[in-house]
C-alpha positions, -999 to +999 in steps of 0.1 A: -053-187-726-017-177-717-030-145-701-055-163-680-028-186-666-005-157-658-034-139-641-043-169-620-006-174-610-003-138-601-035-137-580-025-169-563+010-156-555-003-123-541-029-141-520-003-164-505+022-135-498-005-113-481-017-142-461+019-150-450+026-114-440-007-112-420+001-145-403+037-134-394+023-101-380-001-120-358+026-144-345+049-115-334+040-080-323+062-050-314+063-040-278+069-007-260+092-010-231+087+012-200+115+015-175+102+017-139+067+021-154+075+057-165+062+071-198+093+094-199+115+063-200+094+046-228+113+028-256+092+024-287+099-009-305+122-019-276+110-054-277+087-079-294+064-107-283+066-140-301+046-170-289+038-152-257+075-147-249+089-112-245+122-104-262+139-071-253+168-056-272+202-059-256+208-023-265+177-013-244+191-034-215+225-018-218+213+018-222+184+020-198+197-003-170+232+010-173+246-025-178+273-039-200+261-065-225+289-087-239+281-110-268+303-141-270+300-178-279+265-174-291+252-158-259+246-124-244+261-119-209+247-089-189+269-073-163+254-047-139+282-033-118+274-016-085+286+020-088+281+049-063+291+086-069+294+113-043+301+150-051+318+173-027+329+209-026+356+208+000+343+190+031+306+195+020+288+168+002+261+182-022+234+171-047+218+205-053+230+240-062+216+274-068+213+285-104+244+306-113+266+290-087+302+283-098+315+253-079+349+238-076+341+202-067+353+167-070+336+133-075+343+102-055+334+070-074+331+036-058+328+006-081+324-031-073+314-062-092+327-049-125+333-082-141+345-075-177+379-060-181+380-023-192+406-003-211+392+032-205+368+052-182+355+087-182+333+111-162+311+137-179+285+162-169+256+172-190+236+204-185+198+204-185+198+208-223+221+178-229+253+196-237+280+174-223+314+183-209+342+159-202+355+161-166+381+134-167+392+104-188+416+077-180+429+048-201+447+015-194+484+022-187+478+055-169+493+055-134+458+062-118+439+035-138+426+005-120+448-026-122+439-053-149+414-077-136+404-055-107+366-056-103+364-034-071+380+001-070+377+036-058+384+067-079+387+103-067+383+126-097+404+158-096+386+191-087+367+208-115+353+243-116+319+242-132+293+269-137+257+258-130+242+286-151+209+270-160+181+258-138+173+221-141+189+187-137+226+183-145+237+147-150+271+132-141+278+101-162+304+075-154+313+054-184+337+026-191+350+010-223+351-028-221+382-044-236+376-052-272+347-027-275+349+005-295+324+026-275+319+037-239+290+023-218+273+044-192+272+024-159+261+051-135+244+085-134+240+110-107+218+141-108+227+175-094+196+198-093+200+235-100+172+258-088 
Protein backbone atom coordinates (compact mmCIF):
# COMPACT_ATOMS: atom_id res chain seq x y z
CA UNK A 1 0.00 0.00 0.00
CA UNK A 2 2.89 2.37 0.84
CA UNK A 3 4.45 1.70 -2.57
CA UNK A 4 1.22 2.58 -4.34
CA UNK A 5 1.00 5.92 -2.49
CA UNK A 6 4.60 6.75 -3.37
CA UNK A 7 3.98 5.83 -6.98
CA UNK A 8 0.86 8.02 -7.14
CA UNK A 9 2.72 10.97 -5.51
CA UNK A 10 5.67 10.54 -7.88
CA UNK A 11 3.48 10.36 -11.00
CA UNK A 12 1.43 13.38 -9.88
CA UNK A 13 4.58 15.42 -9.14
CA UNK A 14 6.18 14.61 -12.50
CA UNK A 15 2.96 15.42 -14.32
CA UNK A 16 2.70 18.81 -12.64
CA UNK A 17 6.38 19.62 -13.29
CA UNK A 18 6.21 18.71 -16.98
CA UNK A 19 2.97 20.64 -17.38
CA UNK A 20 4.49 23.72 -15.72
CA UNK A 21 7.59 23.60 -17.92
CA UNK A 22 5.46 23.24 -21.05
CA UNK A 23 3.28 26.16 -19.95
CA UNK A 24 6.31 28.35 -19.15
CA UNK A 25 7.81 27.55 -22.56
CA UNK A 26 4.57 28.57 -24.29
CA UNK A 27 4.42 31.88 -22.34
CA UNK A 28 7.94 32.95 -23.35
CA UNK A 29 9.93 32.12 -26.43
CA UNK A 30 13.51 32.86 -27.45
CA UNK A 31 14.01 35.37 -30.22
CA UNK A 32 16.72 35.83 -32.83
CA UNK A 33 17.63 39.48 -33.26
CA UNK A 34 18.65 40.77 -36.70
CA UNK A 35 20.44 44.10 -36.91
CA UNK A 36 19.46 46.05 -40.06
CA UNK A 37 17.71 42.85 -41.19
CA UNK A 38 21.08 41.23 -42.04
CA UNK A 39 21.63 37.52 -41.43
CA UNK A 40 25.34 38.28 -40.85
CA UNK A 41 24.33 40.49 -37.90
CA UNK A 42 22.05 37.87 -36.34
CA UNK A 43 22.19 37.36 -32.59
CA UNK A 44 20.87 33.97 -31.51
CA UNK A 45 18.94 34.18 -28.25
CA UNK A 46 19.37 37.96 -28.24
CA UNK A 47 15.88 38.46 -26.91
CA UNK A 48 12.68 36.85 -25.74
CA UNK A 49 8.98 37.39 -26.25
CA UNK A 50 6.75 37.32 -23.15
CA UNK A 51 3.04 38.10 -23.41
CA UNK A 52 3.57 39.51 -26.92
CA UNK A 53 6.22 41.96 -25.64
CA UNK A 54 9.78 41.83 -27.02
CA UNK A 55 12.68 42.05 -24.56
CA UNK A 56 16.18 42.51 -25.98
CA UNK A 57 19.38 42.01 -24.00
CA UNK A 58 21.10 45.26 -22.99
CA UNK A 59 24.37 43.63 -24.09
CA UNK A 60 22.99 43.23 -27.63
CA UNK A 61 21.95 46.89 -27.63
CA UNK A 62 25.38 47.96 -26.38
CA UNK A 63 27.43 45.78 -28.73
CA UNK A 64 25.43 45.95 -31.95
CA UNK A 65 24.23 49.55 -31.80
CA UNK A 66 27.54 50.84 -30.40
CA UNK A 67 25.77 52.39 -27.45
CA UNK A 68 26.60 52.71 -23.78
CA UNK A 69 24.13 51.07 -21.40
CA UNK A 70 24.32 52.30 -17.82
CA UNK A 71 22.38 50.46 -15.13
CA UNK A 72 21.45 52.61 -12.13
CA UNK A 73 18.55 53.00 -9.71
CA UNK A 74 16.70 49.99 -11.12
CA UNK A 75 16.73 51.23 -14.71
CA UNK A 76 18.86 50.85 -17.81
CA UNK A 77 19.82 54.10 -19.56
CA UNK A 78 20.96 53.87 -23.19
CA UNK A 79 23.35 56.53 -24.49
CA UNK A 80 24.16 56.62 -28.21
CA UNK A 81 26.82 59.26 -28.82
CA UNK A 82 27.28 60.73 -32.28
CA UNK A 83 30.81 59.86 -33.47
CA UNK A 84 32.49 60.48 -36.84
CA UNK A 85 35.95 59.29 -37.90
CA UNK A 86 37.97 60.48 -40.88
CA UNK A 87 41.27 58.92 -41.94
CA UNK A 88 43.87 60.91 -43.84
CA UNK A 89 47.34 60.35 -45.24
CA UNK A 90 48.77 63.84 -45.39
CA UNK A 91 46.16 66.06 -47.06
CA UNK A 92 44.40 63.09 -48.69
CA UNK A 93 41.31 61.62 -47.02
CA UNK A 94 40.92 57.91 -47.73
CA UNK A 95 38.65 54.92 -47.00
CA UNK A 96 40.26 52.38 -49.32
CA UNK A 97 43.79 51.14 -49.99
CA UNK A 98 45.56 48.67 -52.21
CA UNK A 99 46.65 45.38 -50.69
CA UNK A 100 50.27 45.67 -49.61
CA UNK A 101 50.18 49.46 -49.14
CA UNK A 102 52.03 50.75 -46.10
CA UNK A 103 50.41 53.98 -45.03
CA UNK A 104 51.36 56.60 -42.54
CA UNK A 105 47.99 58.05 -41.57
CA UNK A 106 46.10 59.73 -38.80
CA UNK A 107 42.51 59.63 -37.66
CA UNK A 108 40.34 62.59 -36.82
CA UNK A 109 37.52 61.76 -34.39
CA UNK A 110 34.59 64.09 -33.69
CA UNK A 111 32.34 63.19 -30.75
CA UNK A 112 29.15 64.87 -29.60
CA UNK A 113 26.33 63.99 -27.19
CA UNK A 114 28.54 61.70 -25.10
CA UNK A 115 26.52 62.00 -21.89
CA UNK A 116 28.20 59.62 -19.41
CA UNK A 117 31.59 60.64 -18.00
CA UNK A 118 34.51 58.57 -19.27
CA UNK A 119 37.92 57.86 -17.78
CA UNK A 120 39.67 56.33 -20.82
CA UNK A 121 39.43 56.09 -24.59
CA UNK A 122 41.25 54.15 -27.27
CA UNK A 123 41.47 53.62 -31.02
CA UNK A 124 42.31 50.21 -32.49
CA UNK A 125 42.49 48.70 -35.96
CA UNK A 126 41.55 45.10 -36.74
CA UNK A 127 42.72 43.32 -39.88
CA UNK A 128 40.30 41.21 -41.98
CA UNK A 129 40.98 38.20 -39.73
CA UNK A 130 40.17 40.09 -36.51
CA UNK A 131 43.73 40.58 -35.21
CA UNK A 132 43.58 43.91 -33.40
CA UNK A 133 46.35 46.51 -32.98
CA UNK A 134 46.18 49.37 -30.50
CA UNK A 135 46.75 52.70 -32.24
CA UNK A 136 46.39 55.04 -29.28
CA UNK A 137 44.99 55.05 -25.76
CA UNK A 138 44.37 58.00 -23.44
CA UNK A 139 43.17 58.14 -19.85
CA UNK A 140 41.75 60.75 -17.54
CA UNK A 141 44.51 63.03 -16.30
CA UNK A 142 46.48 62.94 -19.59
CA UNK A 143 47.09 66.39 -21.06
CA UNK A 144 45.28 65.46 -24.30
CA UNK A 145 42.23 63.85 -22.63
CA UNK A 146 38.84 65.61 -22.87
CA UNK A 147 37.93 67.71 -19.82
CA UNK A 148 35.61 66.15 -17.20
CA UNK A 149 31.96 66.57 -18.06
CA UNK A 150 32.71 67.47 -21.67
CA UNK A 151 30.23 65.75 -24.00
CA UNK A 152 31.48 67.29 -27.28
CA UNK A 153 35.13 67.06 -28.33
CA UNK A 154 37.51 66.48 -31.22
CA UNK A 155 40.55 64.25 -31.19
CA UNK A 156 43.36 64.02 -33.70
CA UNK A 157 45.19 60.74 -33.25
CA UNK A 158 48.92 60.83 -33.89
CA UNK A 159 50.24 59.41 -37.16
CA UNK A 160 50.63 55.65 -37.33
CA UNK A 161 52.42 53.56 -39.95
CA UNK A 162 50.35 50.54 -40.82
CA UNK A 163 50.81 47.79 -43.40
CA UNK A 164 47.58 46.76 -45.14
CA UNK A 165 49.07 43.41 -46.18
CA UNK A 166 45.80 41.47 -46.52
CA UNK A 167 42.83 41.96 -48.79
CA UNK A 168 39.53 42.67 -47.07
CA UNK A 169 37.93 45.00 -44.56
CA UNK A 170 40.06 46.61 -41.85
CA UNK A 171 38.03 48.03 -38.98
CA UNK A 172 38.95 51.10 -36.93
CA UNK A 173 37.22 50.96 -33.53
CA UNK A 174 36.84 53.92 -31.20
CA UNK A 175 36.08 52.82 -27.64
CA UNK A 176 35.50 54.60 -24.35
CA UNK A 177 35.50 53.39 -20.76
CA UNK A 178 32.63 54.96 -18.79
CA UNK A 179 33.55 56.07 -15.28
CA UNK A 180 32.89 53.23 -12.85
CA UNK A 181 33.00 50.54 -15.56
CA UNK A 182 35.79 47.99 -15.94
CA UNK A 183 35.64 47.50 -19.70
CA UNK A 184 35.74 49.59 -22.86
CA UNK A 185 32.59 50.05 -24.99
CA UNK A 186 32.92 50.44 -28.77
CA UNK A 187 30.96 53.55 -29.79
CA UNK A 188 32.08 53.89 -33.43
CA UNK A 189 33.58 51.81 -36.22
CA UNK A 190 34.98 52.80 -39.61
CA UNK A 191 35.92 50.39 -42.38
CA UNK A 192 38.97 50.72 -44.62
CA UNK A 193 38.78 48.36 -47.57
CA UNK A 194 41.96 46.79 -48.94
CA UNK A 195 41.82 45.35 -52.46
